[in-house]
Steps between C-alpha positions, in 0.01 A plus 500: 500500500824645374624396159792261528834650403758240395871573498783260428861505610763267366755379758770275365328168431153589634228760468305688762148593399353768723122520533320810623119510512235236439567178315159404361351366180561839332863541593617139508532467119772771511688310770458178304640669192799626701565151645463329159741749345755418774450126441544540123832661570603208725460718810333234718613621843252757625434670831164674528533800730145530637571782747265736313232243424162596642287217359549175309223284358505124548508459120818710482660291773408184310663635188815586696522137605484403131787735423705366793452141378607590149803684637595194707489289186770730363717483818353827633239598753279781624516624856266747669636769733353755736137394501271707719335309785165518319637352176711244685184385676324450164797308365501274804124459500512374142797272580726671244778543757565128456587562133645850492794592722438815703765727655483800731740700283620518141857448618402177674332371183803600290734331747299176471567500125869546564533221755 
């Protein structure tokens, strides 16, 4: 599996976090640190660009739900964008699509924040 590369981009009142590689028990703590840093700076509106994501563990998905819930408590949210069919299938199989909003593009997710 490829190491997960995490890049962030600030756009006005939200942040786009781009994931490239595998999000597993080894790489997730780095993403968690990135998300916690955003939250500590009152940046609670996050779009995860998953276009480069090859793999995600169920534990990592569970932790993302935790971040989304904490963000919602601060009038924010986390939205997922550009999931591969394989990862989307995992998300749906685990029922996480009922908790996390999923969009086909980053622009669609950003637009949902703006509406």
